[in-house]
C-alpha positions in Angstrom: 215.3 101.4 131.6 216.3 104.9 130.7 217.5 107.5 133.2 214.1 109.3 133.5 212.4 106.0 134.4 215.1 105.1 136.8 214.8 108.5 138.6 211.0 108.1 138.9 211.4 104.5 140.2 213.9 105.7 142.8 211.6 108.5 143.9 208.7 106.1 144.3 210.6 103.5 146.2 209.9 103.4 149.9 212.5 105.1 151.9 214.2 102.9 154.5 215.8 104.6 157.6 218.8 102.4 158.1 220.6 104.7 160.5 221.6 103.4 163.9 222.2 105.1 167.2 225.6 105.6 168.8 224.5 103.1 171.5 223.8 100.5 168.7 227.2 101.1 167.2 228.9 100.6 170.6 227.4 97.2 170.9 229.4 96.0 167.9 232.8 94.6 169.1 235.3 94.9 166.3 238.8 93.6 167.0 242.1 92.9 165.2 242.5 89.2 164.7 245.4 87.2 163.2 244.5 84.4 160.7 246.2 81.3 162.0 244.8 78.9 159.4 242.6 79.1 156.4 241.1 76.4 154.1 238.4 76.0 151.6 235.1 74.9 153.1 234.6 71.1 152.4 230.9 71.6 151.4 230.9 75.0 149.7 232.9 76.5 146.8 232.4 80.1 147.9 233.3 79.7 151.6 236.6 79.8 153.4 237.0 78.4 157.0 239.4 80.6 159.0 240.9 80.0 162.4 241.7 83.3 164.0 243.4 84.5 167.2 241.5 87.3 168.7 243.9 88.0 171.6 241.6 86.4 174.1 240.7 83.2 172.2 240.9 81.2 169.0 237.8 80.8 167.0 236.5 79.7 163.7 234.9 82.0 161.1 233.3 81.0 157.9 233.5 83.7 155.2 232.1 84.0 151.7 235.4 85.1 150.1 236.7 82.0 148.4 236.1 83.2 144.9 238.5 86.1 145.5 241.0 85.0 148.2 243.2 81.9 148.3 243.5 80.5 151.8 247.3 80.8 151.7 247.0 84.6 151.0 245.2 85.1 154.3 247.3 83.0 156.6 249.4 85.1 159.0 247.5 88.3 158.1 245.8 90.6 160.6 242.2 91.5 159.8 239.2 93.1 161.5 236.4 90.8 162.7 233.1 91.4 164.5 233.7 89.4 167.6 230.3 89.5 169.4 228.1 88.3 166.5 225.8 85.5 167.5 227.3 82.1 166.2 225.7 80.6 163.2 226.2 77.3 161.4 227.2 77.7 157.7 227.1 74.5 155.7 227.7 72.5 158.9 230.5 74.6 160.4 229.9 77.0 163.3 231.1 80.5 162.5 231.8 82.7 165.6 232.2 86.1 164.1 232.4 87.9 160.8 235.2 89.4 158.7 235.0 93.1 158.1 235.3 93.8 154.4 234.4 96.4 151.9 232.6 95.5 148.6 232.2 97.1 145.2 229.0 97.4 143.3 229.5 93.9 141.9 229.8 92.4 145.4 233.5 91.6 145.3 234.9 91.8 148.8 238.1 93.6 149.8 239.5 92.6 153.2 241.5 95.4 154.8 244.9 93.9 156.0 246.0 95.5 159.2 249.7 96.5 159.8 251.8 93.9 161.6 252.6 96.2 164.4 248.9 96.4 165.4 248.4 94.2 168.5 246.1 91.2 168.1 242.9 92.0 170.1 243.1 95.7 169.6 239.6 97.1 169.7 238.3 99.2 166.7 236.5 102.4 167.7 
């Protein structure tokens, strides 16, 4: 598709208002968590199973980053997680949160690693 056709298609596409209110943002509880353990998911090549310390508990997270991160590379690292996400089972394992990561246009995730001196459980604002 040439540039002109792409511009026309973009103009004709329905506009989606994906903005959220400040109150909506405040509902998301993001905290610094330390990865205690990480392993490949036994039933999925693209998933890692992480055990993290959130400062108030230990929990399991299932993350679709196995194509880009080795479990050993994440052990001991501090990352940001969404702590108050409703639990969901992913390929038979309950995930109690989500890793915060950036992604490029190809979908490759980039997990921000938090400095060691940052306390586990610190709340992101």
